[in-house]
C-alpha angles and dihedrals in degrees: 000000000000139000131041120308120211112213093217091055092049090052091054090060090063098234121151105208129005127199107213100210088257115103109245096016119104136159113229126199112225119208106263130184118193116197140147091281092056139264122321115194120192134189123181126193108249091026120048095352110076093207141015108267118233096176143016137194134183126219122199142141092049114160111242094243094051124101123212132188109024092163146084131221125231099217106356125109118207133190117200120201121177101216094185136007117002142281134195114233122194117197128191138179098187088262106051137022132202136181122215127182108218102209104147133061087220094065120067130182118223114209111196120201116288094030117129112219139171131180127210146149093056110186113235090255097044119135114185117195113198119191117198133201096222142020119276113292116172089197089065092065123097101195102171115076094209091055087047093054092046090052094047093049096045115095 
């Protein structure tokens, strides 16, 4: 699987979950209802949400040229939802890489543990919601890509 995948185009295909060719990275369709009063998007643990969130954080106001993320987690699951605007997400499993443009609140990206990810090219109006499976733990982060690759390739 090559090339950049735009989440809104993926949604238009009607798929429910999409492996991206990168171990640990999956697109998840959230339940969305569009009506005259706007768009309502819902995710429930055990259904659309692949884990029970224990923490969330919101990223906004990121200059377009800045890069966020650039790490993996040893044990933490994350779910990225772009609530407004768009953000480019690069995912990597030390063997394959994929780029996804999150541009709809009805599409989320699940990052399982030991999946390297970075986010960049935030639009000026981008708001990225990140749900996490555990409270913040700095020891859970792998911040050096070489260390990440070595850990992925060791038995």
